[in-house]
SEBA-997263 format. One line per 4 residues: number of its first residue (from 1); their letters; for each residue x, y, z of C-alpha. Coordinates in nm, 4 decimals. Layout:
NUM> A> X:Y:Z | ...
//
This chain:
1> XXXX> -0.9420:-1.6729:3.3560 | -0.6630:-1.8218:3.1484 | -0.3971:-1.6028:2.9982 | -0.5130:-1.6773:2.6422
5> XXXX> -0.8615:-1.5482:2.7268 | -0.7414:-1.2191:2.8731 | -0.8270:-0.8991:2.6932 | -0.5407:-0.6547:2.6599
9> XXXX> -0.6149:-0.2857:2.6935 | -0.3711:-0.0421:2.5433 | -0.3394:0.2735:2.7469 | -0.2937:0.5976:2.5519
13> XXXX> 0.0197:0.6830:2.7507 | 0.1803:0.3414:2.7060 | 0.5084:0.3346:2.5121 | 0.4032:-0.0050:2.3719
17> XXXX> 0.1534:0.0966:2.1059 | -0.0547:-0.1667:1.9263 | 0.0443:-0.2407:1.5686 | -0.1576:-0.0349:1.3270
21> XXXX> -0.1742:-0.1440:0.9655 | -0.1004:0.1353:0.7203 | -0.3922:0.2277:0.4942 | -0.4143:0.0266:0.1740
25> XXXX> -0.3093:0.2063:-0.1403 | -0.5780:0.2198:-0.4067 | -0.5190:0.3102:-0.7689 | -0.7547:0.3695:-1.0617
29> XXXX> -0.6981:0.3704:-1.4372 | -0.5508:0.7035:-1.5410 | -0.3903:0.7902:-1.2058 | -0.0537:0.9649:-1.2232
33> XXXX> 0.1978:0.7829:-1.0037 | 0.5627:0.7947:-0.9101 | 0.7782:0.4929:-0.8347 | 1.1130:0.4932:-0.6553
37> XXXX> 1.2745:0.2755:-0.9253 | 1.0859:0.3551:-1.2474 | 0.9967:0.7246:-1.2037 | 0.6780:0.8968:-1.3245
41> XXXX> 0.3998:0.6991:-1.4879 | 0.0285:0.6549:-1.5464 | -0.1811:0.3517:-1.4526 | -0.3283:0.1789:-1.7561
45> XXXX> -0.4897:-0.1251:-1.5914 | -0.5960:-0.2311:-1.2429 | -0.6202:-0.5991:-1.1454 | -0.8555:-0.5794:-0.8478
49> XXXX> -0.6573:-0.4885:-0.5387 | -0.3633:-0.7174:-0.6195 | -0.1731:-0.5490:-0.9034 | -0.1529:-0.2388:-1.1217
53> XXXX> -0.0112:-0.2087:-1.4736 | 0.1755:0.1199:-1.5105 | 0.3102:0.2878:-1.8252 | 0.6357:0.4657:-1.7424
57> XXXX> 0.6901:0.5945:-2.0977 | 0.9818:0.3714:-2.1966 | 0.8413:0.0575:-2.0358 | 0.5315:-0.0942:-1.8799
61> XXXX> 0.5564:-0.2608:-1.5407 | 0.3142:-0.4722:-1.3391 | 0.3410:-0.3590:-0.9760 | 0.1909:-0.5910:-0.7134
65> XXXX> 0.0675:-0.5368:-0.3574 | 0.1789:-0.3808:-0.1210 | 0.2888:-0.1260:-0.3852 | 0.6059:-0.0362:-0.1945
69> XXXX> 0.7819:0.2604:-0.3461 | 0.4799:0.3689:-0.5536 | 0.2733:0.6732:-0.4676 | -0.0240:0.8490:-0.6258
73> X> 0.0358:1.2094:-0.7304
//
């Protein structure tokens, strides 16, 4: 068997854990959110799973994936 065909098992006690993707953030119209830069807001439009338009009171911002710094309340 060639090295490229080998299957790697990850043991539960191994210090070298496989990379696990964080869960995708999903937002819906009307969700209350907080953003590290802009503060509190409410989603007013959702563009599939690629972007969200958020009203922060004084301004509206289009936040794109991976939505870093934005969390649903």
